[in-house]
C-alpha positions in Angstrom: 0.0 0.0 0.0 1.5 3.4 -1.0 2.4 5.7 1.8 2.1 9.5 1.8 1.2 12.3 4.2 -2.4 13.0 5.0 -2.1 16.4 3.3 -1.0 14.8 0.0 -3.8 12.3 0.2 -6.2 15.2 0.6 -4.8 16.8 -2.5 -5.2 13.6 -4.4 -8.8 13.4 -3.5 -9.3 17.0 -4.6 -7.8 16.2 -8.0 -10.1 13.2 -8.6 -13.1 15.4 -7.6 -12.3 17.8 -10.4 -10.7 20.6 -8.4 -8.1 22.5 -10.4 -8.5 25.9 -8.8 -8.6 27.0 -5.1 -8.7 30.3 -3.3 -6.8 30.9 -0.1 -4.6 32.7 2.4 -1.6 30.7 3.6 -0.8 30.4 7.3 1.4 28.3 9.6 -1.3 25.8 10.6 -2.2 24.9 6.9 1.3 25.0 5.4 1.6 21.2 5.0 -1.4 21.2 2.8 0.1 24.0 0.7 3.4 22.1 0.4 1.6 19.0 -0.8 -0.4 21.1 -3.3 2.8 22.8 -4.6 4.6 19.4 -4.9 1.7 18.0 -7.0 1.5 21.0 -9.2 -2.0 20.1 -10.5 -4.1 22.8 -8.7 -3.9 26.5 -9.3 -3.9 28.7 -6.2 -5.5 32.2 -6.2 -4.1 34.3 -3.3 -6.8 36.4 -1.5 -6.3 39.2 0.9 -8.9 38.0 3.4 -10.4 34.6 4.2 -14.0 35.8 3.9 -13.3 37.1 0.4 -11.8 33.7 -0.4 -15.0 32.0 0.6 -17.1 34.4 -1.4 -14.8 33.8 -4.4 -15.2 30.1 -4.0 -19.0 30.5 -4.0 -18.9 32.6 -7.1 -16.7 30.1 -8.8 -19.2 27.3 -7.9 -22.0 29.4 -9.4 -20.1 30.3 -12.6 -18.6 26.9 -13.3 -21.8 25.0 -12.8 -20.4 21.6 -12.1 -17.1 22.3 -10.3 -17.0 23.1 -6.6 -15.2 26.1 -5.3 -12.6 25.5 -2.6 -11.4 28.1 0.0 -8.3 27.5 2.2 -7.3 29.3 5.4 -5.2 28.8 8.5 -6.3 28.4 12.1 -8.0 30.8 14.6 -9.3 34.1 13.1 -8.8 32.7 9.6 -11.5 30.1 10.4 -13.9 32.6 12.0 -13.5 34.9 9.0 -15.0 32.3 6.6 -18.3 32.1 8.5 -20.0 34.9 6.6 -19.1 33.2 3.3 -20.4 29.9 4.5 -23.6 31.4 5.6 -24.0 33.0 2.2 -23.4 29.7 0.5 -25.8 27.7 2.6 -28.5 30.4 2.3 -28.2 30.2 -1.5 -27.7 26.4 -1.7 -24.2 26.7 -3.2 -21.6 23.9 -2.6 -18.4 25.3 -1.2 -15.5 23.4 0.5 -13.7 25.3 3.2 -10.4 23.9 4.5 -8.9 25.3 7.6 -5.7 24.6 9.6 -5.8 23.8 13.3 -3.4 23.7 16.2 -1.9 20.2 17.0 -4.2 17.7 18.6 -2.3 17.8 21.9 -2.9 21.6 22.1 -6.6 21.6 21.5 -8.8 22.7 24.4 -5.8 24.2 26.2 -6.2 27.7 25.0 -3.3 27.3 22.6 -2.4 30.0 20.0 -5.3 30.3 17.6 -6.8 27.1 18.7 -10.6 27.6 18.3 -13.3 25.0 17.8 -14.1 26.1 14.3 -16.1 23.0 13.5 -18.6 23.8 16.3 -18.8 27.4 15.2 -19.4 26.5 11.5 -22.0 23.7 12.1 -25.1 26.0 11.9 -24.0 27.4 8.5 -22.8 24.2 6.8 -24.2 20.8 5.8 -21.2 19.2 7.6 -18.3 20.6 9.7 -15.7 18.3 11.1 -12.2 18.4 12.7 -10.4 15.3 11.5 -8.5 13.9 14.5 -7.3 10.7 12.9 -4.9 11.1 9.9 -6.0 7.9 8.2 -9.5 9.3 8.0 -8.5 12.4 6.0 -9.1 10.9 2.5 -12.5 9.6 3.6 -13.5 12.9 5.1 -12.7 14.8 1.9 -14.5 12.2 -0.2 -17.6 12.3 2.0 -17.5 16.1 1.9 -17.9 16.2 -1.9 -20.7 13.6 -1.6 -22.7 15.6 0.9 -22.1 18.9 -0.9 -23.6 17.5 -4.1 -26.4 15.3 -2.6 -29.9 16.6 -2.0 -29.9 20.3 -1.5 -26.4 21.6 -2.3 -24.5 23.4 0.5 -21.1 24.1 2.0 -18.8 21.9 4.1 -15.9 22.8 6.4 -13.0 20.4 7.1 -10.6 21.4 9.9 -7.1 19.8 9.8 -4.8 19.8 12.9 -1.2 20.6 12.0 0.1 17.2 13.1 -2.7 15.3 11.3 -1.6 16.9 8.0 2.0 15.8 8.5 1.5 12.2 9.5 2.2 9.4 7.1 -0.8 7.2 6.2 -1.4 4.3 3.8 -3.5 5.5 0.9 -3.9 4.0 -2.6 -5.2 6.7 -5.1 -5.8 4.0 -7.7 -8.5 2.3 -5.6 -10.3 5.4 -4.4 -13.1 6.9 -6.4 -15.8 9.6 -5.9 -18.9 8.5 -4.0 -22.3 8.2 -5.8 -24.4 11.4 -5.5 -27.9 11.1 -4.1 -30.5 13.0 -6.1 -34.2 13.0 -5.1 -36.6 11.8 -7.8 -40.3 12.5 -8.1 -42.8 9.7 -8.2 -44.8 9.6 -11.5 -48.1 9.7 -9.6 -47.0 12.9 -7.8 -46.1 14.5 -11.1 -49.5 13.5 -12.6 -51.3 15.0 -9.6 -49.3 18.2 -9.9 -50.1 18.5 -13.6 -53.8 17.8 -13.0 -53.9 20.7 -10.5 -52.0 23.0 -12.9 -54.2 22.2 -15.8 -57.4 22.6 -13.7 -56.3 26.0 -12.3 -57.9 29.1 -13.7 -55.1 31.5 -12.9 -51.9 29.5 -12.2 -48.5 31.0 -11.6 -45.0 29.3 -11.7 -42.5 30.6 -9.2 -38.9 29.7 -10.3 -36.1 29.5 -7.8 -32.4 29.4 -8.0 -32.4 25.6 -8.2 -33.7 25.9 -11.8 -30.4 27.6 -12.7 -28.3 25.3 -10.6 -29.9 22.3 -12.3 -29.4 23.8 -15.8 -33.1 23.5 -16.3 -33.9 27.0 -17.6 -34.9 25.7 -21.0 -37.2 23.1 -19.5 -38.9 25.8 -17.4 -39.5 27.9 -20.4 -40.9 24.9 -22.3 -43.3 24.2 -19.3 -44.4 27.8 -19.2 -45.0 28.0 -22.9 -46.9 24.6 -23.2 -49.2 25.5 -20.3 -49.2 29.2 -21.1 -48.5 30.0 -17.5 -46.8 33.2 -16.3 -43.5 32.8 -14.4 -42.5 34.8 -11.3 -38.7 34.3 -10.7 -37.3 34.7 -7.2 -34.2 36.8 -6.8 -32.0 33.6 -7.0 -34.1 32.4 -9.9 -33.7 35.6 -11.9 -32.4 34.6 -15.3 -34.2 31.2 -15.4 -36.5 32.8 -18.0 -35.5 35.7 -20.3 -36.4 39.1 -19.0 -38.1 39.9 -22.3 -40.1 36.7 -22.5 -43.9 37.3 -22.8 -44.5 34.9 -19.8 -42.0 36.5 -17.5 -44.1 38.4 -15.0 -41.1 39.6 -13.0 -40.4 39.5 -9.3 -43.0 40.5 -6.8 -43.1 41.2 -3.0 -41.6 44.4 -1.7 -39.5 45.2 -4.7 -41.0 44.0 -7.9 -38.7 43.9 -11.0 -41.5 45.1 -13.4 -44.6 47.2 -13.1 -46.6 44.1 -14.2 -45.2 41.7 -11.6 -47.6 42.4 -8.8 -50.7 42.9 -11.0 -50.0 39.6 -12.7 -49.6 37.9 -9.4 -52.9 39.1 -7.9 -54.8 39.2 -11.1 -55.5 42.3 -13.3 -59.2 42.5 -12.3 -58.4 43.0 -8.6 -55.3 45.3 -8.9 -55.4 49.0 -8.6 -52.9 51.8 -8.9 -52.8 52.2 -5.1 -52.1 48.5 -4.6 -49.1 48.5 -7.0 -47.6 51.8 -5.8 -48.7 53.9 -8.8 -46.1 54.4 -11.6 -43.2 52.8 -9.6 -44.9 49.3 -9.4 -43.9 49.1 -5.7 -46.5 47.3 -3.7 -47.9 48.5 -0.4 -47.5 46.6 2.8 -48.0 42.8 2.4 -51.0 42.7 4.7 -52.8 45.2 2.5 -53.1 42.4 -0.2 -54.5 39.6 1.9 -58.1 40.3 0.7 -56.9 39.8 -2.9 -55.6 36.3 -2.3 -58.9 34.7 -3.5 -58.0 35.8 -7.0 -55.0 33.4 -7.2 -56.1 29.8 -7.8 -52.9 27.8 -7.9 -49.3 28.6 -7.0 -46.5 26.2 -8.2 -43.1 26.5 -6.7 -40.3 25.1 -8.9 -36.9 24.5 -7.2 -37.0 27.4 -4.9 -36.4 27.7 -1.2 -40.0 28.1 -0.1 -39.1 29.4 3.4 -37.5 32.4 1.7 -38.8 35.9 2.4 -40.6 36.5 -0.9 -42.1 33.0 -1.3 -43.3 33.2 2.3 -45.2 36.4 1.4 -46.6 34.9 -1.8 -47.8 31.7 -0.2 -49.2 33.5 2.8 -51.4 35.4 0.5 -52.6 32.3 -1.3 -53.2 30.4 2.0 -54.5 33.5 3.9 -52.0 32.8 6.8 -48.5 33.4 7.9 -48.2 30.0 9.7 -45.6 27.6 8.2 -45.3 23.9 8.9 -42.6 21.4 8.0 -43.4 19.7 4.7 -42.5 16.3 6.1 -45.7 16.3 8.1 -48.4 14.2 6.4 -51.6 15.9 5.1 -53.6 14.2 7.8 -51.5 16.0 10.5 -52.0 19.4 9.0 -55.5 19.1 7.6 -54.1 20.1 4.2 -55.2 18.0 1.3 -54.7 20.5 -1.6 -51.0 20.9 -1.1 -49.1 18.6 -3.4 -45.4 18.1 -2.5 -43.4 16.5 -5.3 -39.9 16.2 -4.0 -38.5 17.8 -0.9 -34.8 17.7 0.0 -35.3 18.1 3.7 -35.3 21.9 3.7 -38.6 22.7 2.1 -41.4 24.3 4.0 -45.0 24.6 2.9 -47.7 26.9 4.0 -50.9 25.5 5.5 -54.0 27.3 6.6 -55.6 27.5 9.9 -58.7 28.6 8.1 -60.2 27.5 4.8 -57.8 28.1 1.9 -58.8 29.9 -1.2 -56.2 28.3 -3.5 -53.8 25.4 -3.9 -50.1 25.1 -3.6 -47.9 22.8 -5.6 -44.3 22.4 -4.4 -42.2 20.9 -7.2 -38.9 20.6 -5.2 -36.7 22.6 -3.0 -33.2 23.6 -4.0 
């Protein structure tokens, strides 16, 4: 079995996962990883001036590249805490980002050593997985699992913290027998799809709300095809902006507090019940959300497509449709909520759906979360 340092094994895993560009700020606690990366010569490094900027750069790289995952590298202590804002941005927008930080030696942890902070515990609320690898032989597996979890279900960031002595230690690792893990992707049941289409076809005034997952899944053309076939207007969220061309006849624009077009809010509520005062006159800016609750009965069916339905704008839209601001976890069965006209298709564990405490006036179709 070939032997190499844990840091070199980590670089080998990055290579097989398609990483050829990383953003980082070197420091003492992460130098073994940098040395291994330099020795391999297969990954280009972009030097950043601040670790938070490096994480934002990695997020932007993930968005722009489509299939590749952005990687941000920093040292221990404040370098780790600096990346938290970038990780929060990534998980809020369902963007896969791998953040690698250095750490004090294992023997110095929990002894108030120089720059020894439990960054894994700090990062857990804003990542899909955050771990400090304490066993050198587990480093390759940790990196392999990180890419698996970032790509599976709803995408999101991961943080791996590597103590200095863990990076330096020799381990047995055979790159020829190690391969990427299979990615889990939720699939809809055909009967669920048929039910959603029946609800959409039967609706008098349906609306499609397209989220950022449409762009992430490279499904913009399919969204446009669906809208054109069913002749249904599309309301993109801020993250879904661009999923349908701005000049497309079925693009109604964004709604809520700051609509992108003057027709966005009138299209959402229905032209027959919209007035100049409701849309803010010439600016197209709507009044306070509660002012529109009486107009919710004009909307018959709302379909959310790959958007984070707990988001601010979607929460406002669905609250109008359901005449309530109360949200329940989608995993609860219809019998538990009393909702039988809400049709979830695929949920990746983060979706939330509105349900009414009073009789609803419309129906909600949740295609999938991001």
